[in-house]
SEKEMAR-604246 format. One record per residue: residue number from 1; x, y, z of N, C-alpha, C in turn. Coordinates in nm, 3 decimals. Layout:
REC:nr:n.c1:n.c2:n.c3:ca.c1:ca.c2:ca.c3:c.c1:c.c2:c.c3
REC:NUM:X:Y:Z:X:Y:Z:X:Y:Z
...
***
This chain:
REC:nr:n.c1:n.c2:n.c3:ca.c1:ca.c2:ca.c3:c.c1:c.c2:c.c3
REC:1:0.824:-4.652:-0.398:0.715:-4.577:-0.412:0.699:-4.477:-0.296
REC:2:0.745:-4.515:-0.179:0.744:-4.420:-0.062:0.839:-4.311:-0.089
REC:3:0.959:-4.346:-0.150:1.062:-4.244:-0.165:1.015:-4.143:-0.271
REC:4:0.951:-4.193:-0.362:0.884:-4.105:-0.478:0.793:-4.000:-0.407
REC:5:0.711:-4.048:-0.335:0.605:-3.962:-0.241:0.668:-3.870:-0.163
REC:6:0.784:-3.910:-0.092:0.852:-3.820:-0.009:0.938:-3.703:-0.079
REC:7:0.984:-3.745:-0.193:1.054:-3.650:-0.280:0.960:-3.539:-0.334
REC:8:0.843:-3.586:-0.373:0.731:-3.500:-0.426:0.695:-3.405:-0.310
REC:9:0.647:-3.461:-0.202:0.611:-3.383:-0.085:0.726:-3.274:-0.059
REC:10:0.867:-3.330:-0.040:0.961:-3.240:-0.014:0.965:-3.121:-0.111
REC:11:0.968:-3.145:-0.241:0.973:-3.055:-0.350:0.854:-2.949:-0.340
REC:12:0.737:-3.008:-0.313:0.625:-2.904:-0.289:0.651:-2.825:-0.170
REC:13:0.689:-2.865:-0.059:0.716:-2.784:0.056:0.830:-2.694:0.035
REC:14:0.931:-2.723:-0.036:1.041:-2.641:-0.079:0.993:-2.526:-0.174
REC:15:0.899:-2.565:-0.262:0.839:-2.461:-0.352:0.752:-2.346:-0.268
REC:16:0.686:-2.401:-0.173:0.595:-2.310:-0.097:0.688:-2.219:-0.007
REC:17:0.792:-2.281:0.047:0.895:-2.182:0.120:0.965:-2.088:0.032
REC:18:0.994:-2.128:-0.094:1.059:-2.029:-0.189:0.961:-1.917:-0.219
REC:19:0.835:-1.960:-0.248:0.729:-1.858:-0.275:0.705:-1.752:-0.156
REC:20:0.700:-1.808:-0.038:0.690:-1.719:0.074:0.803:-1.635:0.108
REC:21:0.924:-1.678:0.062:1.049:-1.601:0.089:1.037:-1.505:0.004
REC:22:1.007:-1.528:-0.122:1.001:-1.406:-0.234:0.893:-1.309:-0.196
REC:23:0.784:-1.352:-0.154:0.675:-1.258:-0.103:0.716:-1.170:0.016
REC:24:0.802:-1.243:0.104:0.859:-1.165:0.216:0.948:-1.054:0.178
REC:25:1.034:-1.091:0.075:1.129:-1.013:0.014:1.062:-0.882:-0.049
REC:26:0.955:-0.901:-0.119:0.885:-0.801:-0.175:0.825:-0.702:-0.077
REC:27:0.764:-0.751:0.022:0.711:-0.679:0.140:0.817:-0.588:0.202
REC:28:0.929:-0.661:0.234:1.037:-0.589:0.292:1.085:-0.476:0.216
REC:29:1.105:-0.492:0.070:1.134:-0.399:-0.013:1.038:-0.269:-0.018
REC:30:0.912:-0.308:-0.010:0.802:-0.203:-0.013:0.808:-0.115:0.122
REC:31:0.848:-0.186:0.223:0.850:-0.110:0.360:0.971:-0.022:0.357
REC:32:1.091:-0.067:0.302:1.207:0.014:0.301:1.178:0.130:0.205
REC:33:1.105:0.120:0.105:1.083:0.220:0.008:1.003:0.332:0.081
REC:34:0.907:0.289:0.152:0.817:0.379:0.237:0.895:0.447:0.339
REC:35:0.988:0.390:0.405:1.078:0.452:0.495:1.164:0.567:0.441
REC:36:1.208:0.554:0.315:1.284:0.660:0.243:1.235:0.805:0.263
REC:37:1.106:0.819:0.241:1.042:0.968:0.230:0.957:0.972:0.350
REC:38:1.011:1.023:0.454:0.925:1.039:0.580:0.905:1.184:0.615
REC:39:0.793:1.220:0.684:0.776:1.346:0.723:0.733:1.334:0.879
REC:40:0.770:1.440:0.949:0.767:1.444:1.096:0.621:1.470:1.136
REC:41:0.550:1.528:1.039:0.412:1.584:1.089:0.321:1.482:1.114
REC:42:0.284:1.391:1.045:0.175:1.301:1.070:0.226:1.150:1.069
REC:43:0.334:1.124:1.039:0.380:1.000:1.017:0.343:0.953:0.871
REC:44:0.323:1.045:0.791:0.281:1.019:0.667:0.404:1.016:0.571
REC:45:0.401:0.937:0.460:0.493:0.932:0.352:0.435:0.966:0.225
REC:46:0.512:1.027:0.132:0.473:1.052:0.008:0.506:0.932:-0.095
REC:47:0.399:0.870:-0.136:0.408:0.749:-0.217:0.401:0.779:-0.370
REC:48:0.515:0.737:-0.440:0.516:0.755:-0.586:0.453:0.647:-0.659
REC:49:0.338:0.661:-0.717:0.271:0.547:-0.782:0.338:0.520:-0.905
REC:50:0.442:0.593:-0.960:0.525:0.538:-1.071:0.616:0.424:-1.042
REC:51:0.627:0.403:-0.913:0.732:0.296:-0.870:0.644:0.184:-0.807
REC:52:0.523:0.157:-0.836:0.448:0.046:-0.781:0.511:-0.087:-0.838
REC:53:0.513:-0.198:-0.756:0.560:-0.322:-0.788:0.489:-0.391:-0.912
REC:54:0.368:-0.354:-0.940:0.308:-0.421:-1.057:0.332:-0.332:-1.183
REC:55:0.413:-0.206:-1.167:0.458:-0.161:-1.292:0.373:-0.086:-1.372
REC:56:0.263:-0.026:-1.302:0.169:0.057:-1.384:0.227:0.178:-1.422
REC:57:0.305:0.245:-1.355:0.385:0.365:-1.381:0.314:0.498:-1.399
REC:58:0.203:0.515:-1.310:0.134:0.636:-1.303:0.209:0.760:-1.255
REC:59:0.218:0.871:-1.302:0.296:0.976:-1.249:0.213:1.056:-1.143
REC:60:0.185:0.998:-1.040:0.118:1.062:-0.940:0.168:1.023:-0.804
REC:61:0.179:1.127:-0.717:0.226:1.109:-0.581:0.132:1.145:-0.489
REC:62:0.100:1.038:-0.386:-0.015:1.065:-0.279:0.048:1.046:-0.147
REC:63:-0.013:1.114:-0.051:0.040:1.110:0.074:-0.047:0.985:0.145
REC:64:0.028:0.894:0.213:-0.045:0.779:0.279:0.019:0.760:0.422
REC:65:-0.046:0.701:0.514:0.004:0.676:0.646:0.128:0.591:0.650
REC:66:0.202:0.607:0.741:0.338:0.532:0.737:0.295:0.391:0.784
REC:67:0.380:0.287:0.736:0.355:0.160:0.794:0.220:0.094:0.713
REC:68:0.196:0.134:0.605:0.106:0.044:0.517:0.169:-0.004:0.397
REC:69:0.114:-0.099:0.345:0.183:-0.170:0.236:0.097:-0.159:0.116
REC:70:0.167:-0.149:-0.009:0.099:-0.144:-0.128:0.048:-0.282:-0.166
REC:71:-0.088:-0.279:-0.210:-0.149:-0.412:-0.245:-0.167:-0.423:-0.401
REC:72:-0.230:-0.317:-0.457:-0.262:-0.327:-0.613:-0.319:-0.204:-0.662
REC:73:-0.291:-0.185:-0.786:-0.361:-0.072:-0.868:-0.456:-0.127:-0.951
REC:74:-0.580:-0.081:-0.943:-0.700:-0.137:-1.026:-0.763:-0.034:-1.114
REC:75:-0.790:-0.064:-1.233:-0.873:0.008:-1.316:-0.823:0.149:-1.355
REC:76:-0.697:0.168:-1.344:-0.618:0.290:-1.376:-0.653:0.405:-1.293
REC:77:-0.730:0.396:-1.187:-0.775:0.503:-1.110:-0.782:0.477:-0.955
REC:78:-0.762:0.357:-0.910:-0.774:0.323:-0.771:-0.644:0.234:-0.716
REC:79:-0.598:0.273:-0.604:-0.486:0.204:-0.551:-0.515:0.165:-0.420
REC:80:-0.482:0.041:-0.376:-0.515:-0.012:-0.252:-0.386:-0.041:-0.161
REC:81:-0.398:-0.001:-0.032:-0.292:-0.029:0.074:-0.356:-0.104:0.175
REC:82:-0.274:-0.186:0.238:-0.320:-0.267:0.357:-0.235:-0.220:0.474
REC:83:-0.297:-0.250:0.586:-0.232:-0.217:0.719:-0.293:-0.310:0.832
REC:84:-0.210:-0.325:0.942:-0.258:-0.407:1.053:-0.333:-0.306:1.151
REC:85:-0.328:-0.174:1.131:-0.381:-0.068:1.209:-0.537:-0.097:1.208
REC:86:-0.603:-0.052:1.329:-0.742:-0.067:1.329:-0.811:0.029:1.232
REC:87:-0.943:0.024:1.197:-1.000:0.105:1.109:-1.011:0.252:1.177
REC:88:-1.023:0.251:1.291:-1.049:0.389:1.363:-0.913:0.473:1.363
REC:89:-0.809:0.400:1.372:-0.679:0.455:1.366:-0.646:0.520:1.228
REC:90:-0.676:0.419:1.129:-0.647:0.455:0.988:-0.747:0.590:0.954
REC:91:-0.866:0.587:0.993:-0.952:0.695:0.974:-0.882:0.836:1.028
REC:92:-0.853:0.822:1.153:-0.793:0.939:1.225:-0.665:0.986:1.155
REC:93:-0.573:0.887:1.112:-0.456:0.917:1.032:-0.476:0.982:0.902
REC:94:-0.565:0.924:0.833:-0.598:0.970:0.685:-0.656:1.119:0.706
REC:95:-0.753:1.130:0.797:-0.807:1.267:0.811:-0.707:1.378:0.841
REC:96:-0.607:1.335:0.925:-0.498:1.429:0.958:-0.411:1.454:0.842
REC:97:-0.387:1.349:0.759:-0.302:1.375:0.635:-0.374:1.460:0.537
REC:98:-0.512:1.434:0.527:-0.585:1.513:0.429:-0.586:1.665:0.470
REC:99:-0.597:1.682:0.601:-0.589:1.819:0.654:-0.470:1.886:0.638
REC:100:-0.355:1.821:0.657:-0.221:1.891:0.647:-0.166:1.909:0.506
REC:101:-0.192:1.796:0.414:-0.125:1.797:0.284:-0.223:1.829:0.176
REC:102:-0.348:1.841:0.195:-0.436:1.858:0.085:-0.537:1.969:0.116
REC:103:-0.604:2.016:0.014:-0.694:2.117:0.037:-0.824:2.063:-0.054
REC:104:-0.946:2.100:-0.001:-1.066:2.042:-0.069:-1.093:2.140:-0.190
REC:105:-1.099:2.081:-0.312:-1.126:2.152:-0.438:-1.218:2.058:-0.515
REC:106:-1.330:2.117:-0.529:-1.432:2.034:-0.624:-1.462:1.913:-0.567
REC:107:-1.494:1.900:-0.447:-1.531:1.761:-0.381:-1.414:1.680:-0.365
REC:108:-1.300:1.695:-0.412:-1.188:1.613:-0.409:-1.074:1.666:-0.311
REC:109:-0.954:1.610:-0.300:-0.853:1.657:-0.231:-0.735:1.682:-0.315
REC:110:-0.678:1.806:-0.321:-0.583:1.852:-0.417:-0.450:1.892:-0.334
REC:111:-0.347:1.826:-0.375:-0.216:1.849:-0.327:-0.141:1.933:-0.437
REC:112:-0.138:2.063:-0.407:-0.072:2.172:-0.492:0.077:2.155:-0.516
REC:113:0.138:2.115:-0.409:0.289:2.092:-0.415:0.321:1.977:-0.517
REC:114:0.241:1.865:-0.509:0.271:1.760:-0.613:0.185:1.748:-0.724
REC:115:0.097:1.848:-0.737:-0.003:1.843:-0.846:-0.070:1.726:-0.861
REC:116:-0.152:1.680:-0.756:-0.214:1.541:-0.764:-0.342:1.567:-0.673
REC:117:-0.447:1.508:-0.738:-0.585:1.506:-0.675:-0.638:1.368:-0.639
REC:118:-0.687:1.357:-0.522:-0.761:1.229:-0.477:-0.891:1.266:-0.473
REC:119:-0.981:1.189:-0.553:-1.121:1.213:-0.558:-1.184:1.163:-0.434
REC:120:-1.146:1.053:-0.371:-1.198:1.001:-0.263:-1.122:0.889:-0.213
REC:121:-1.141:0.862:-0.073:-1.065:0.743:-0.022:-1.166:0.661:0.060
REC:122:-1.140:0.520:0.074:-1.234:0.437:0.145:-1.140:0.357:0.243
REC:123:-1.198:0.319:0.362:-1.126:0.229:0.438:-1.227:0.117:0.461
REC:124:-1.159:-0.004:0.429:-1.246:-0.128:0.440:-1.174:-0.224:0.538
REC:125:-1.272:-0.279:0.626:-1.233:-0.364:0.726:-1.218:-0.517:0.669
REC:126:-1.100:-0.561:0.695:-1.083:-0.712:0.657:-1.067:-0.798:0.777
REC:127:-1.037:-0.918:0.757:-1.023:-1.023:0.858:-0.900:-1.000:0.944
REC:128:-0.795:-0.979:0.881:-0.660:-0.959:0.942:-0.615:-0.822:0.911
REC:129:-0.606:-0.797:0.766:-0.557:-0.658:0.734:-0.686:-0.561:0.711
REC:130:-0.658:-0.440:0.723:-0.774:-0.346:0.682:-0.702:-0.272:0.562
REC:131:-0.800:-0.218:0.475:-0.752:-0.158:0.352:-0.794:-0.019:0.333
REC:132:-0.705:0.053:0.267:-0.726:0.192:0.232:-0.728:0.196:0.073
REC:133:-0.840:0.252:0.017:-0.840:0.253:-0.116:-0.843:0.404:-0.161
REC:134:-0.759:0.447:-0.234:-0.750:0.600:-0.279:-0.802:0.581:-0.431
REC:135:-0.894:0.668:-0.467:-0.926:0.691:-0.606:-0.877:0.824:-0.658
REC:136:-0.830:0.843:-0.775:-0.770:0.957:-0.810:-0.794:0.980:-0.954
***
C-alpha cells in the first residue's frame, strides 16, 4: 500500500514539474520574441498581436515596454501584459512610448506607421506582477 501511495505522489510531482517546465518554455519563447524587434529610443518593442500564444490572430501591432510578458487577449479588444516593474516605472515608460510612437487622435493614440489605434491603456497593481491592459 505504501508503494502505491509513493508512486502516486511521485507521478503527481512529476506532472507538476512537467507543467512548470512547459510554462517556463512558453515564457522564454515570449521573451525571445519580444527581443527580436527592439528599438533604441525607449526600450520599447513592437508587438504583433497576430502572433499571440492563444492564437487570436488580430492584425494589430502595438508598442509595449521591453521586458513585459503577454498574458491574454480578452473580448476581442483588450490585451494584457505583465511585468515585475513597479507601477510608477511602467507609467513613465508607457507615457514615453505614447509620446514617441503615437499621436493623439479622437481621444485615442494612433500609430500612423503601423495603422493601429489604442483607445486607452490601464496599469493595474498586482501582488507580484503589475499589469498593463491595452484597449484597441
